[in-house]
N, C-alpha and C positions, 0 to 999 in steps of 0.2 A: 600159053606163052604170052607174056606181057611185053609189048614192044615199047620201048622208051623213046620219046621224041628226042632228036638231037638238041643239045643245049646251045643256046645262042651266046654270042660273045658278051652281050650285056649281062646275062645271067652268070656267066663265068666270072666276069669282073666283080659282080656284086658279092658272089660267094668268096672270092679271094680276099675281099676287104673285111670279111667277118673274122672275129676272134675265135680261135679254136683251142679247147683244153688239150694240153699236151699229154694228159694221162688217159682220159676216156675218149677223146676225139670229138666230143660234142662241140658245136659251134653256133654262134648267134650274135645278135647285136649287143647283148648285155652279158655275154659269157666272159669270165676271166680265166686266166691260165695260171695255176690250176683252178678248176671251177669250185664252187662252194661245196658240192658233194664230195669231190675228191679230197679237198683240203680237210674237211671234217673227218673223213675216214683216216687220213694220215695222222691227224692229231689224236684221234681215238686210239690208233695203234701205238703211238708213241706215249700215250698217257698225258698229253698236254691239253691246255685250254686255249680257245681263241679269245684273246684279250679284247680285240676290236669288237667282236660280236657281242661279248658280254657287256662292254661299255654302251653299245647301241641299245641293247635290251634294257639296261638300267636307266638310260636316258628316257626311253619311251615310257617306262613305268612311272618315272617322276612326273613327266608331262601329263599323263593320264590322271595321276593323283591330284595334281593342281586343278585340272578341269572338273573333276568330281567335286572338290571342295568349293569351287567357284559356283557351280550349278546349285549346290545345296545352300549356299549363302544367299543366292538370289531368290531361291524358292522361299526361304524363311522371311524375306522382306516383302514378298507379294501379299496383298490383302486377301483374306479368305472370308467368303460370305457364309453366314449361318454356322460359324465355327463355335462350338460350345466352349464356354470358359467358366471362370470362377463366379462371374456375376449372372450367369444364365439361370433364370428361375425355372421352376418345375413345369409351368405351362409352356414356356418356350421350348423346353427340352422335349415335351410331348409333341409339339408341333414339328420339331426337327426330326424326331424319330418317325413319325407317321408321314411327314411330308404333305399332309392334307389339312393342316390347321387353317390355312387361308384359302383352301379350295372352295369353289362356288358350288353350292348345293341348291337344287330346284325342288321345292316342296309343292307337289300337286295335290289339291284336296277338293273333295266334294262336301256339300252341306247336307247333313241328315237331320231332319226334323221329326222327332218321334221315332217311328220305325221305318220311315221312307226317305229316300233321297228327294231333295227339293228340286222339281223341274224349273221353278221360277228362279232360284239362285244358281243352279247349275254347278259348275266347277270353276276353280281359279288356281293360280300358282303364285308363289313368292320365292325370292332368291335370298339365300343366307350364306354365311361362311360356316365352315365345319366346326368352329369353336363356339358358335352361338348355341344356346340351349333349346330344348324342345318346348320349354315354357315360353320362350320368346317367340317361337313359331305359333303357339296357340294365341298369344296376345296379338300378334300381327294379323293373324287370320280373322280373329274376332273384330278387330278394328276395320278390316276390309269388308267384312260381311255386314256390319251394323248399319251402314247407310242404306243398303238394300233391304235390310230387315224392317226398317221404318219407312222405306220408300215403296218398293213394289209389293211388299207384304202388308203395308199400312199399319204396323204396330206403333203404339204410342211412345214406347220407351226403347232406348238403345239396348243392345245386348251387352252383357258383362262377361268377363272371363269366367266368373263363377257359374254362369248359366250354361257353359259349354264344356265339352270334353274332347280330347284328341284321341283318335283311335286309328287303327289300320284300315285300309280299304276293305270293304266287305263286312263291316261291323265287328272287326276283330280287336278286342281290347288288349292293351299292353299287359305283359305278364305281371308287372309291378307298377304302381302309381309313382313310385320314386324315380322311375325311368324318365319321367317328365322333366327332371332336373339335370339329366345328362346332356352333354354337348351333342350336337347332331351327329358328328363323326363317331363318338363313342356309342351313341344309341344305335346307329346303323351297324357298327361292328358287333354289338351285343347280340343282335338278331341274325346278322349275316353269318356268324360263326356257329349258330345253333343248328341242331339236326332238323328243326322245323322251320328253317329259313324260307323255304318255298311256300309255306302256309301263310306267313306274315308278309313277306316282301313281294307282293303281287304288283302287276303293272296295269295301267289303263292305256287306252288308245292315244291319250295325250302324251304319253311317255315313250312312244315307240321309237322316236328319233334321238332319245337321250342315251348317254353312255352309262352302263351299269356302274354303280358306286358313286353316282353324282346326283341321284334323285331318289325320292320316296313318294309313294302314293298313299295318302292318308284321308281321313274323314274328320270333319268337325261335327260332333254330335250336339245338337241344341236340345237341352233338357227343358221341355216346356213346363214341367212341374216346378222346377227351380225358378224359371223366368216369371211365371204367374204368381208364385209365392212371394218373390221379391217385390214385384211391382204392386201386388195387392197390399202387402204390409206397408209399403211406402205411401199408399194412398188411403189408408184406413182413416175414416173421419172421427170426430171427437166422440160420437155416440157409440163407437165400437163396431159400426156396421161397415161391411166391405163396400167400398165405393170405387169400382173400376172406371178408368177414364173412358169417356165416350170417344168413338171413332168417327171418321167422316162418313157422310151418307154413302159415298162410293164404296168404302170398305164394309159398311153395314150391309150393303146389298150383295156382298160376296167378293167385291174387288174386281179389278179389270182382269186379274189373272186367277180368279177363283179362290181368293184368300178366305179363310174361315172367320166367322164373326166371333169376337171376343165376348164371353159370357162370364157371369159371376161364379159358375160352377167350376170347381177345381178338378182337373183330370185325376183319375185314380193312379196311384203310384205303383209302378210295376218294376220290380227289381231286375237289374240287368245281370246276366251271367258273365263271369269272367273266365277267359280261357286259361287253363292252367298250363 
């Protein structure tokens, strides 16, 4: 049994002031008599239409249509960045599609002289954009190595790009030499999407804090045969004899870092195997 508390005079007065539907008996602050539900049932039974309700519905539809047109017009006037248009060239389209055309790439490389990594030259890094080519990476790396090549290794002549090759970390050659002319982004995508990506795209301890897809670990292979051939031909005397440039007494003694003494004997050419 639920006992209902006696109603106070204030509650009675508040209820008496409420409007009550004469048909269903519902009452409230916004109730009309008859209420909306009862009025709709009556009209439905008589086969009539509520003209006032239809007018309000039509008015709301007109206001909504105006708001939608206004929002669409304002959106068409707002500037849009990187929006392709009739004047967008193919390179810009590639950058827009990939979203990485202007991304920063870190190229970490070690220097390999002959068959061994050079402890004197160690490793270095360079920063590029994704649209720059691998050929530009090689040129920049050789320009960075050359002062040390003639400095701590005491060579007489600077390194040239023709003396060097770019390869993956661990003496892994590119699948094709033409890949040297690809952009950094396309070069990475070519190997990252291959089944053997784990073989080529290895990392070093210098790259442990870098995000995947923003760096590559490579090697600059210095071909001593090409270097000695080029510098020897450049210094051949008029009698046709090979006249190699003399080095400092420090370098002739082995150098401060154990550099090898340059001789007139050319090293034997050993063909390098290419990874298929």
